[in-house]
C-alpha positions in Angstrom: 0.0 0.0 0.0 1.3 3.4 -0.7 0.3 7.0 -0.4 0.8 8.8 -3.7 2.0 12.4 -4.2 -0.7 15.0 -4.5 -2.1 15.1 -8.0 -2.8 18.7 -9.2 -5.0 19.2 -12.2 -6.5 22.2 -13.9 -10.3 22.5 -13.9 -11.7 21.0 -17.1 -8.6 18.8 -17.8 -8.6 15.0 -17.9 -6.6 13.2 -15.3 -4.6 10.0 -15.8 -3.4 8.2 -12.7 -0.9 5.3 -13.0 -1.8 2.7 -10.4 1.0 0.4 -9.5 2.9 -1.5 -9.0 0.1 -3.3 -7.2 1.2 -5.7 -4.4 -0.7 -7.6 -1.8 0.2 -9.5 1.3 0.7 -13.3 0.9 -0.2 -15.8 3.6 3.2 -15.1 5.3 2.7 -11.4 5.4 5.2 -10.7 2.6 4.2 -8.2 -0.2 4.1 -9.9 -3.6 3.3 -8.5 -7.1 -0.4 -9.0 -7.8 -1.5 -10.0 -11.3 -4.4 -7.7 -12.2 -5.3 -9.8 -15.3 -6.4 -12.9 -13.4 -10.0 -13.9 -13.8 -12.3 -12.4 -11.2 -10.1 -9.5 -10.2 -12.0 -6.3 -9.6 -10.6 -2.7 -9.3 -12.0 0.5 -8.0 -10.8 4.1 -8.0 -13.0 6.4 -6.0 -12.8 10.2 -5.6 -14.6 12.0 -2.8 -14.8 15.4 -1.2 -14.9 13.9 2.3 -14.2 10.4 3.6 -17.8 10.2 5.0 -19.4 10.7 1.6 -21.3 7.7 0.4 -20.0 5.6 -2.6 -19.7 6.2 -5.4 -18.6 9.7 -4.4 -17.8 12.2 -7.1 -16.1 9.5 -9.3 -15.9 5.8 -9.2 -14.1 4.0 -11.9 -13.7 0.2 -12.3 -11.8 -2.3 -14.4 -14.8 -2.3 -16.8 -15.2 1.5 -16.9 -12.3 3.9 -16.8 -9.4 1.7 -15.5 -7.2 -0.1 -18.1 -5.4 -3.2 -16.7 -1.7 -3.9 -17.5 -0.8 -0.5 -18.7 1.9 0.2 -18.8 2.5 -3.5 -19.7 4.8 -5.4 -17.4 5.6 -9.1 -17.1 4.1 -9.0 -13.5 0.9 -7.5 -14.9 0.5 -5.4 -11.8 -0.1 -2.0 -13.2 -3.3 -0.2 -14.3 -4.1 3.2 -15.6 -7.2 5.2 -14.5 -8.5 8.1 -16.7 -11.0 10.6 -15.3 -12.6 12.5 -18.2 -12.2 16.2 -18.7 -15.9 16.9 -18.0 -15.8 15.5 -14.5 -14.3 18.6 -12.8 -15.2 21.2 -15.4 -17.9 23.1 -13.6 -16.7 26.7 -13.1 -19.0 27.2 -10.2 -18.0 24.1 -8.2 -14.3 24.5 -8.9 -13.9 28.3 -9.0 -11.3 28.0 -6.2 -8.7 25.3 -5.5 -10.5 22.2 -4.3 -8.9 19.3 -2.4 -10.4 15.9 -3.0 -9.5 12.4 -1.6 -9.0 9.3 -3.7 -8.1 5.6 -3.2 -7.7 2.5 -5.3 -8.7 -1.0 -4.2 -8.3 -4.4 -5.6 -10.5 -7.4 -4.9 -9.9 -11.1 -5.6 -12.2 -13.7 -4.1 -13.0 -12.6 -0.5 -10.0 -10.4 -0.2 -10.1 -6.6 -0.7 -7.1 -4.3 -0.2 -6.6 -0.6 -0.6 -3.3 -0.3 -2.5 -3.0 3.4 -3.3 -4.5 6.6 -2.0 -3.9 10.3 -2.1 -5.2 13.8 -2.7 -6.4 15.2 -6.0 -6.3 19.0 -6.1 -8.5 20.8 -8.7 -7.2 24.3 -9.5 -8.9 27.0 -11.6 -7.8 27.3 -15.2 -6.9 30.6 -16.9 -8.3 30.0 -20.4 -12.1 29.4 -20.5 -12.5 29.0 -24.2 
């Protein structure tokens, strides 16, 4: 699990987050690369204003909508890329000032679910509004 550096994005821009390398604890408590391409694996990336906000929050991407598995491609297959569309944070009223949001990414396989990355997403006003 790892906290990621703050991600700063201009209002109205798309956001690409590289998720990985994903590791999970094995039965001995040792971190091992986790193959995200295995059958039945589920991924979530959720963005919220506040931790107490109900899911899906402002954004919730999955391996079937918004998260691409094994990009960049590695032999361990433990990376994914999440893309938040440019329209998500485009509202000039809601994001007129710098806005700090929270995000995390989780992986699930069978009965195990683990948060493997988290951080802050900061939306800042843009200059050009064309």
